[in-house]
Residue, then its C-alpha position, 0 to 999 in steps of 0.5 A: m160960247s167958248k173963244m179960242s185963239t185969233d178970235i174965233v168963238v164956239c157956238p151952237m150952230t142954228d138954222p140962220d146958220l144952215e147956208e154958211v154951213l152949207a156953202i162949206e159943206s159943198y166945198s169940202f165934200p163930194h157928195p155934200w149933207s143936204k140941208t135937211h140932213f143938218r137940220d135933223e142934226l139941229s134938231s135929234p136929241h142926240s146930238f149937239p152941232l156946233v159952228a166955230m164963228n170969226q169975229d164978224g159973226t161968220v161961221v167958218g167951221y162946223i162940228c156934228p158930234m151926237l152922244l148916246l149912252d157912253e158913246g160920242h161919234i164925230l160925224n161931220v167936221a169941216v173948216r172954209g176952205d181960207f181958214r183952214g192951218h189955222g187951228i179951227g179943226k183941231s179946236l172944234v173936235k177939242r170941244v167935242l171932246g170935252d163936251c163929251l166927255e161932261r156928257g159921261a161918254a166913256f170915247v168919241s169914234l169917227e170915221v175919216r178917210p185914208s186920202n185925208r191924210e191932214a185929218i187924220a194926223l191931226y186927230k192922232q196927234l189929238g189921242f185918237v187912235e185907228t181901231g179898225l176899217r169899214k171897207r167900201y163906207y164912202e160913196n165912190g168906194e174909198d174905205a174908212i179907217l176908223m178912230e177912237y177917243i178912249y177917255t182915262n180914268s186920270e181926265g176930268p172935264g177941261n182935262a181931255v186933251 
């Protein structure tokens, strides 16, 4: 577990977290993942989903990364509406960047909606760069911006960002 500012702790997601994760997911996305989808991530040998919890154990955010060979990928990330703007999303992404580096990743990629300006700004602040566009990627026909964080030779564990 890693402790963050505002007394938030990041730890591995477990099955008992799923009801709170699903509530955040439903609030955050027009076509949310199902419980089965999250359970598939929990059981995948390539995925390592994490949750952010406040001091009373309430799930306030989550991230679903995976690592296959040397390629990290962030599949899904969201923060509870009343906890947004407090650095929780940033802390989750930074944690994944550090974890992927420690596990041997050369880079971490993700897709983001062009309309999600806050997320794009966060990813750029952390060092992600735009690498392409997937046309009509999302269910409503919206494109996806492809972004990557590429590790440099000077980065070591804990120095990813």
